[in-house]
N, C-alpha and C positions, 0 to 999 in steps of 0.2 A: 338670879344667883348663878355663879359659875358651877358647872358640873365637873370641872377639872379637879381631881383630888389634890394635885400639887398646890392648889390655891388655898386649901383649907388651913386655918390657923393651927400651928403645932404639928403639921403633918411630918415635916422633916425631923423635928426634935424627937417625936414619939418613935418614928421608925429607927432612928439612929440608936436611941436608948434601948430599943428592943433587939438590936443587932440585925435589923432588916435593911441595911444600907444597900445590899445587892438587890433584894427583891423589888424595891420601889423604883428601880431604874429599868424595869421591863423584863426581868427574867432572862433565861437562856444566856447566863453570864459568860461562860467561857466560849461558847459557840459564837455569840454575837461579837465578842471582842476579837476573836480570830477573823471573823468576816470583815470587821472594820479594818484591821491591819492588812488583810489581803487586798481590799479595794484601794487602800492608800498606796500600797506598794505597786499595785498594777497601774496606779495613776502617777507613778514616778517618785514616790517618797523614798529618799535615801537618808542614811544616818546624819549627814551634814546639814540636812534641811531643818527648818524651824516650823513646828506644827502648832496650830491653834485648834484645840478640841472644844467646840462650842456645845454647851449643855452636857458637860462631861460627867455629871453625876458623881458616883463613887469610884470613878476612874476605871470603868470596865475596859475602855480602850487604853487608858493611861498606864495600867499595870503591864501592858504589852508594849506600848510605844516608848515608854521611858527607858527600858533596857535596850531597845533598838536604836534610839536616837542618841546622838552625842549629848553628854551632860549639859543641862541648861537649855536644850532645844525644844522642850515641850512646855506649852502653856495651856491652861484650861480655864474656862469660865462656866458658871452655872448660876441660876437664880439663887441657889443656896450655897454659900461658901461652906456651911457646916457639913454638907454631904461630900464636898470635895475633900475637906480635911479628914472626914471619916475614912474615905478611900485612901488617903495618904497614910493614915495610921495603920490600916488593916490590910491593904492590898498590894503595896509595893514591896518587892523582894529586897530592894536596897533603897530605903527612903532618902538616903543622903544624895542620891542622883537627882532629886527634885526638890528645889527650894519651895517651901510652902507659900512664899510670896508670889510664886507663879501660878497660884490657884486663886482665882479672882471671882468674887461675887458680882454678878452682872445680870439683872433681870431684864434689861432694856436693849440688849445687843449693841451696847455702846463701846464695849471692849476697852474699858479704862485701864491704863497701865500696861497694856500689851504692846511690846516693842514693834517698831516698824519693820523689823527684819523677818517677819512671818512669811514663809513661802508656800505653805499649804494649810488649808483649813477644812474642818469637817464638822457637820452637824447631823449626827446619826440619830434617827428616831426622836428628833426635837420638834419639828414643825407639825407632825401629826397631833401634837397636844395643844397647838396654838392656832389662832386665826391667821390667815395668810398675810395680813398686814405685818406680822412679825418677820416673815420671810423677806418682804420688801425692805423692812428696816435693816435686817442683817445684810442683805445685798448692798444696800446704800452705804452702810457704815464700813463694810469690808473694803470698799474702794480706796480707803486711805492707806492701805498696805501696798506700797508701790512695788514690792518684790513678790507679791502673792501671785503664784502661778495657777493654782486650781483651788476651787472651793467645792467640796463634795457634800451633798445633802440629800435627805430622803423625804418623801412625802407619800401619802396615800392618794391614788387617783380614782376618779369616777370616769366612766367611759364616754359620757356625753352630757350636755347641759340638762336634759330632762331627768336623767338618772341622778344627776348631782343634787337635785332638790329633795331627794328621798334618802332614807337609810340604804346603804349599799354594802353587801357582803363581799369582802376582799377574798382573793384566792386562798388565803390561809385561814379564813373563817371569821376574822374580826369584822364587826359591823361598824362602818364609819358614817359620818354625817357632814352636812354642809354648815350647820350653825352651832354645833357643839362638839366637844372632843369625844373620841378621836375624829379629827377632821379629814375630809377628802377635798381635793380641788381638781380642776381640769388641767390636762397637759398644756392647753392653750394659756391657762392662767400663769403657769410657770414660765412659759416663753415670754409672755407679755411683761411680767415682773422683771425678768432678766434683761430683756431688751431695754426697758425703761430705766434701768439703773446702771446700764453700761457693761453688760456681760453677754457673751455667747454661751449657750447652754446645750448640752447633749444628754439625751436620755439613754441610759445604759440598760442592757438586757440581763444583767446578773440577777439571779433569784435571791431575794432577801427575806428575812424572817417576817411573818405576818403579812406578806404581800406588799411591803413597801417598795417604792420605786426609787432608784438611784439616779440623780442628775449630777453632772459635772459641769461647773461653770468656770469660764476663763474670762478674765477682765479684758475688755476692749480698750486698746491703747493706740494712740496715734503713732 
């Protein structure tokens, strides 16, 4: 049985009905959204670019990215379209700047309906909840976006293979695991997955909430 609360039947519906759409996407709402915008801008995101926010939840990043980007330049996916729409209703200062059609339910990292013009993508605090096969799937399927310049994503790391087989306490206190959420992986695993799917990847030194580690991937092209 999965230990991931997001997999429980009725999890999203109950949280939305109780007004907890912010709480279930990890807390530290404003702080984390500001961090996400900061690392994107440091990675070169400008208003004319086209952003794909993977695992966007209730638009913690979206409520900051939508006013920054040109209208129509923000797209978001999440396993639950309901949580995306809850964010659209409650969190956007000007909802008219974002067509709800650009909020897409996608549990498989297939990115259905997302246009080819995407230039930047981010998956912040997504893969710590998922087995690393999902990271491989995302890296593989993002290759179809020929204009994509950078893909930013976060993971929890374990320092070595032996430690990785046991529960590991991250710098910010959260305990991560190799076989259940929240997951940790090795830095070598990230490099292997990236190289095998056609990316170069750089580990960044920025300090992130709960001890997550930021990687920036760039597609390898001929």
